[in-house]
BAVO-734020 format. One record per residue (C-alpha): x, y, z. Coordinates in steps of 0.05 Angstrom, whole numbers. Layout:
BEGIN
<r><xx>X</xx><yy>Y</yy><zz>Z</zz></r>
...
end
This chain:
BEGIN
<r><xx>-947</xx><yy>1447</yy><zz>-277</zz></r>
<r><xx>-964</xx><yy>1498</yy><zz>-330</zz></r>
<r><xx>-943</xx><yy>1570</yy><zz>-319</zz></r>
<r><xx>-972</xx><yy>1626</yy><zz>-360</zz></r>
<r><xx>-924</xx><yy>1682</yy><zz>-380</zz></r>
<r><xx>-938</xx><yy>1753</yy><zz>-402</zz></r>
<r><xx>-902</xx><yy>1814</yy><zz>-431</zz></r>
<r><xx>-827</xx><yy>1814</yy><zz>-432</zz></r>
<r><xx>-825</xx><yy>1746</yy><zz>-398</zz></r>
<r><xx>-850</xx><yy>1714</yy><zz>-463</zz></r>
<r><xx>-790</xx><yy>1745</yy><zz>-498</zz></r>
<r><xx>-742</xx><yy>1712</yy><zz>-449</zz></r>
<r><xx>-774</xx><yy>1643</yy><zz>-452</zz></r>
<r><xx>-796</xx><yy>1647</yy><zz>-525</zz></r>
<r><xx>-864</xx><yy>1622</yy><zz>-504</zz></r>
<r><xx>-929</xx><yy>1645</yy><zz>-472</zz></r>
<r><xx>-927</xx><yy>1587</yy><zz>-424</zz></r>
<r><xx>-878</xx><yy>1536</yy><zz>-397</zz></r>
<r><xx>-886</xx><yy>1470</yy><zz>-362</zz></r>
<r><xx>-845</xx><yy>1446</yy><zz>-304</zz></r>
<r><xx>-846</xx><yy>1387</yy><zz>-256</zz></r>
<r><xx>-896</xx><yy>1394</yy><zz>-199</zz></r>
<r><xx>-869</xx><yy>1434</yy><zz>-141</zz></r>
<r><xx>-896</xx><yy>1441</yy><zz>-70</zz></r>
<r><xx>-894</xx><yy>1517</yy><zz>-60</zz></r>
<r><xx>-876</xx><yy>1585</yy><zz>-89</zz></r>
<r><xx>-803</xx><yy>1581</yy><zz>-65</zz></r>
<r><xx>-793</xx><yy>1515</yy><zz>-102</zz></r>
<r><xx>-828</xx><yy>1544</yy><zz>-162</zz></r>
<r><xx>-780</xx><yy>1603</yy><zz>-166</zz></r>
<r><xx>-720</xx><yy>1558</yy><zz>-156</zz></r>
<r><xx>-743</xx><yy>1512</yy><zz>-212</zz></r>
<r><xx>-759</xx><yy>1569</yy><zz>-260</zz></r>
<r><xx>-692</xx><yy>1603</yy><zz>-246</zz></r>
<r><xx>-655</xx><yy>1538</yy><zz>-260</zz></r>
<r><xx>-691</xx><yy>1530</yy><zz>-326</zz></r>
<r><xx>-688</xx><yy>1604</yy><zz>-346</zz></r>
<r><xx>-630</xx><yy>1638</yy><zz>-307</zz></r>
<r><xx>-642</xx><yy>1705</yy><zz>-341</zz></r>
<r><xx>-710</xx><yy>1711</yy><zz>-306</zz></r>
<r><xx>-672</xx><yy>1725</yy><zz>-242</zz></r>
<r><xx>-654</xx><yy>1793</yy><zz>-271</zz></r>
<r><xx>-727</xx><yy>1812</yy><zz>-285</zz></r>
<r><xx>-781</xx><yy>1835</yy><zz>-238</zz></r>
<r><xx>-847</xx><yy>1797</yy><zz>-239</zz></r>
<r><xx>-905</xx><yy>1779</yy><zz>-194</zz></r>
<r><xx>-935</xx><yy>1711</yy><zz>-187</zz></r>
<r><xx>-1010</xx><yy>1701</yy><zz>-189</zz></r>
<r><xx>-1042</xx><yy>1636</yy><zz>-166</zz></r>
<r><xx>-1115</xx><yy>1626</yy><zz>-184</zz></r>
<r><xx>-1120</xx><yy>1700</yy><zz>-204</zz></r>
<r><xx>-1094</xx><yy>1725</yy><zz>-137</zz></r>
<r><xx>-1026</xx><yy>1760</yy><zz>-131</zz></r>
<r><xx>-980</xx><yy>1724</yy><zz>-83</zz></r>
<r><xx>-934</xx><yy>1761</yy><zz>-35</zz></r>
<r><xx>-909</xx><yy>1703</yy><zz>7</zz></r>
<r><xx>-893</xx><yy>1630</yy><zz>2</zz></r>
<r><xx>-956</xx><yy>1587</yy><zz>-5</zz></r>
<r><xx>-968</xx><yy>1514</yy><zz>-21</zz></r>
<r><xx>-985</xx><yy>1496</yy><zz>-92</zz></r>
<r><xx>-1026</xx><yy>1440</yy><zz>-123</zz></r>
<r><xx>-1025</xx><yy>1410</yy><zz>-193</zz></r>
<r><xx>-1092</xx><yy>1443</yy><zz>-208</zz></r>
<r><xx>-1071</xx><yy>1514</yy><zz>-191</zz></r>
<r><xx>-1070</xx><yy>1565</yy><zz>-247</zz></r>
<r><xx>-1003</xx><yy>1600</yy><zz>-242</zz></r>
<r><xx>-982</xx><yy>1663</yy><zz>-280</zz></r>
<r><xx>-919</xx><yy>1705</yy><zz>-280</zz></r>
<r><xx>-935</xx><yy>1778</yy><zz>-291</zz></r>
<r><xx>-884</xx><yy>1832</yy><zz>-308</zz></r>
<r><xx>-893</xx><yy>1902</yy><zz>-281</zz></r>
<r><xx>-950</xx><yy>1939</yy><zz>-315</zz></r>
<r><xx>-949</xx><yy>2012</yy><zz>-335</zz></r>
<r><xx>-1013</xx><yy>2052</yy><zz>-333</zz></r>
<r><xx>-1033</xx><yy>2110</yy><zz>-375</zz></r>
end
């Protein structure tokens, strides 16, 4: 699965996207990401799936577009 990263998250991973093995849901996704990049556990981010912000555990498929979004500041 390909995960798009934005803002400070790209500084942590040194990339604007990462690829991981396919996971079944958001909980597995977070577990996999935190194993690969433990420092992400210390940062706040929201997950978007197919351009919708996710607030609970949902099932994922290989074709989903997944993005990790750091907090945004407005002005």
